[in-house]
C-alpha positions as semicolon CSV with decimal commas, in nm:
position;residue;x (nm);y (nm);z (nm)
1;M;4,143;5,520;-3,509
2;K;3,780;5,412;-3,477
3;N;3,550;5,155;-3,635
4;T;3,469;5,269;-3,988
5;I;3,228;5,168;-4,263
6;I;3,330;5,278;-4,613
7;K;3,072;5,271;-4,892
8;S;3,139;5,133;-5,239
9;T;3,108;5,481;-5,392
10;D;3,413;5,593;-5,193
11;R;3,648;5,342;-5,357
12;Y;3,910;5,483;-5,593
13;L;3,864;5,365;-5,951
14;A;4,169;5,340;-6,179
15;H;4,038;5,278;-6,532
16;H;4,308;5,190;-6,784
17;G;4,082;5,062;-7,061
18;W;4,195;4,701;-7,045
19;L;4,203;4,708;-6,662
20;K;3,945;4,841;-6,420
21;S;4,087;4,839;-6,068
22;Y;3,924;4,962;-5,750
23;H;4,198;5,058;-5,505
24;I;4,091;5,016;-5,144
25;F;4,421;5,161;-5,018
26;S;4,673;5,403;-5,171
27;F;4,825;5,243;-5,479
28;A;5,001;5,361;-5,796
29;D;4,856;5,702;-5,895
30;Y;4,614;5,705;-5,602
31;F;4,762;5,844;-5,281
32;D;4,575;5,941;-4,966
33;P;4,799;5,989;-4,659
34;K;4,505;5,886;-4,439
35;N;4,449;5,565;-4,636
36;V;4,788;5,407;-4,697
37;S;4,732;5,073;-4,523
38;F;4,541;4,889;-4,254
39;W;4,834;4,793;-4,037
40;N;5,012;4,506;-4,220
41;L;4,741;4,492;-4,491
42;R;4,903;4,718;-4,748
43;V;4,706;4,669;-5,075
44;F;4,359;4,543;-5,162
45;N;4,273;4,587;-5,530
46;D;3,945;4,466;-5,682
47;D;4,056;4,402;-6,042
48;Y;3,867;4,338;-6,366
49;I;4,098;4,242;-6,655
50;D;3,975;4,238;-7,014
51;W;4,040;3,955;-7,258
52;N;4,382;3,947;-7,430
53;S;4,525;4,188;-7,172
54;W;4,805;4,154;-6,923
55;F;5,021;4,302;-6,653
56;W;5,363;4,329;-6,821
57;L;5,664;4,166;-6,656
58;H;5,733;4,377;-6,346
59;P;5,923;4,342;-6,016
60;H;5,823;4,306;-5,651
61;S;6,032;4,266;-5,337
62;N;5,972;4,225;-4,964
63;M;5,597;4,181;-4,997
64;E;5,352;3,894;-4,942
65;I;5,112;3,888;-5,238
66;L;4,786;3,693;-5,232
67;T;4,558;3,668;-5,536
68;I;4,206;3,524;-5,519
69;V;4,055;3,449;-5,862
70;L;3,677;3,497;-5,859
71;D;3,593;3,453;-6,229
72;W;3,768;3,278;-6,518
73;E;4,147;3,228;-6,530
74;I;4,478;3,414;-6,522
75;T;4,807;3,292;-6,673
76;H;5,116;3,347;-6,458
77;W;5,485;3,370;-6,560
78;D;5,775;3,460;-6,332
79;S;6,155;3,488;-6,310
80;M;6,177;3,158;-6,118
81;W;6,054;2,978;-6,433
82;N;5,709;2,913;-6,294
83;K;5,420;2,903;-6,538
84;A;5,070;2,847;-6,401
85;W;4,706;2,881;-6,494
86;V;4,525;3,012;-6,186
87;K;4,154;2,938;-6,221
88;K;3,834;3,046;-6,047
89;W;3,842;2,951;-5,681
90;Q;4,216;2,912;-5,672
91;I;4,452;3,131;-5,474
92;Q;4,805;3,233;-5,566
93;T;5,073;3,341;-5,319
94;I;5,403;3,508;-5,395
95;S;5,659;3,578;-5,123
96;A;5,861;3,837;-5,312
97;W;6,137;3,889;-5,052
98;T;6,474;3,940;-5,234
99;G;6,289;4,010;-5,557
100;I;6,078;3,849;-5,827
101;F;5,962;3,950;-6,174
102;H;5,624;3,824;-6,290
103;S;5,352;3,876;-6,548
104;E;4,980;3,796;-6,538
105;E;4,777;3,751;-6,859
106;N;4,410;3,705;-6,941
107;L;4,395;3,473;-7,242
108;W;4,022;3,402;-7,207
109;E;3,750;3,563;-7,416
110;K;3,595;3,671;-7,088
111;Q;3,670;3,934;-6,828
112;V;3,875;3,803;-6,536
113;H;3,779;3,919;-6,187
114;L;4,025;3,884;-5,901
115;Y;4,139;4,032;-5,572
116;Q;4,504;4,130;-5,543
117;I;4,603;4,162;-5,177
118;W;4,945;4,260;-5,039
119;F;5,076;4,221;-4,685
120;L;5,390;4,356;-4,522
121;P;5,609;4,053;-4,441
122;T;5,740;3,952;-4,100
123;H;6,082;3,875;-4,248
124;T;6,273;4,034;-4,535
125;W;6,535;3,935;-4,792
126;N;6,465;3,561;-4,794
127;T;6,452;3,359;-5,117
128;P;6,125;3,429;-5,304
129;T;5,861;3,158;-5,344
130;Y;5,553;3,095;-5,558
131;K;5,250;2,873;-5,486
132;D;4,895;2,824;-5,613
133;I;4,623;2,600;-5,469
134;D;4,257;2,510;-5,512
135;I;4,019;2,634;-5,245
136;K;3,689;2,483;-5,142
137;I;3,431;2,724;-5,011
138;E;3,170;2,572;-4,779
139;N;2,849;2,763;-4,712
140;N;2,777;2,905;-4,367
141;K;3,128;2,831;-4,251
142;L;3,439;3,032;-4,180
143;N;3,678;2,927;-4,459
144;L;4,038;3,004;-4,366
145;L;4,242;3,056;-4,684
146;A;4,579;3,179;-4,561
147;T;4,761;3,259;-4,237
148;N;5,109;3,268;-4,084
149;K;5,057;2,932;-3,912
150;Q;5,185;2,609;-4,068
151;L;4,858;2,422;-4,123
152;D;4,792;2,143;-4,371
153;W;4,470;2,280;-4,518
154;V;4,552;2,651;-4,560
155;W;4,822;2,851;-4,728
156;F;5,117;2,997;-4,538
157;L;5,190;3,370;-4,554
158;D;5,490;3,533;-4,389
159;S;5,272;3,798;-4,227
160;D;5,069;3,791;-3,905
161;V;4,725;3,775;-4,070
162;K;4,425;3,547;-4,115
163;V;4,243;3,559;-4,448
164;Y;3,891;3,414;-4,466
165;Y;3,631;3,378;-4,737
166;W;3,275;3,351;-4,605
167;K;2,964;3,255;-4,800
168;Y;2,643;3,280;-4,600
169;D;2,280;3,199;-4,678
170;L;1,988;3,431;-4,607
171;W;1,916;3,474;-4,234
172;A;2,243;3,313;-4,124
173;K;2,392;3,469;-3,811
174;F;2,745;3,461;-3,676
175;D;2,980;3,658;-3,457
176;Y;3,351;3,734;-3,462
177;N;3,569;3,821;-3,166
178;I;3,853;4,068;-3,212
179;E;4,122;4,019;-2,950
180;A;4,363;4,278;-2,818
181;N;4,616;4,412;-3,069
182;R;4,416;4,282;-3,365
183;W;4,215;4,468;-3,630
184;L;3,949;4,343;-3,871
185;F;3,889;4,429;-4,238
186;L;3,584;4,307;-4,434
187;Y;3,497;4,356;-4,802
188;I;3,158;4,257;-4,943
189;Y;3,168;4,062;-5,270
190;K;2,795;3,994;-5,309
191;W;2,467;4,117;-5,167
192;K;2,393;4,240;-4,816
193;L;2,517;4,193;-4,461
194;S;2,429;4,371;-4,135
195;T;2,655;4,437;-3,841
196;N;2,554;4,620;-3,524
197;W;2,237;4,745;-3,698
198;V;2,427;4,891;-3,995
199;E;2,372;4,735;-4,338
200;L;2,659;4,670;-4,575
201;S;2,593;4,627;-4,948
202;Q;2,798;4,495;-5,238
203;W;3,153;4,638;-5,245
204;D;3,118;4,814;-4,910
205;Q;3,391;4,759;-4,655
206;L;3,433;4,787;-4,282
207;R;3,740;4,837;-4,068
208;Y;3,715;4,738;-3,702
209;T;3,989;4,860;-3,471
210;Q;3,830;4,805;-3,130
211;T;3,847;4,486;-2,925
212;D;3,499;4,335;-2,902
213;T;3,269;4,061;-3,030
214;Y;3,077;4,176;-3,336
215;D;2,748;4,027;-3,453
216;F;2,664;3,979;-3,821
217;D;2,337;3,894;-3,997
218;A;2,302;3,786;-4,360
219;N;2,019;3,997;-4,504
220;S;2,045;3,791;-4,824
221;D;2,276;3,524;-4,957
222;C;2,612;3,698;-4,924
223;E;2,983;3,650;-4,983
224;F;3,275;3,847;-4,844
225;V;3,645;3,845;-4,762
226;L;3,744;3,898;-4,400
227;I;4,103;3,971;-4,298
228;E;4,231;3,984;-3,942
229;V;4,558;4,174;-3,905
230;S;4,800;4,243;-3,621
231;M;4,894;4,584;-3,489
């Protein structure tokens, strides 16, 4: 596998009327044998959910599920008797393990925008768990949201990953080192970013699979999710 940049126009759009979902990897009715996962990153869906719409109660098992709410609020119910209102700039994690049923509803008179991200777990068949937490995004800083390390200020996931949200001002520069046996996935939320003289625009993605230090330049104010995975 080699370093790859994938343009926004190459995303798969599943339009269900009430739900518009861009599938970055094979999911539901979309299947591409060359695009099933990015090592232990299994699903990345960019979802837009209309008002008074919902994902019906449905099951998951043996999967780490991370949701990042970008606009408005989603109402959560599950089979462990959790009920939560996950708001903008909160994250939700579900360790499905032996199995969980849950439902997500949009009760706002606005469209909800969120990322739904699934990871293959390190362990299987443990007791499922649910968590949600506020996140604080600082400009021009690497904001670690979730990882498999037990740290006080980030959320634990039972998968060997690091999930960051970065928000950079115009002309900011930074670099990121990919160590051996690690891969890097990046998805642009807003505006423009350059890497190694190639410009990425809104909703573009890159997949780095080669050990190196990569340089990035913010061509405008920009926001993006960056996920480091293990191979």
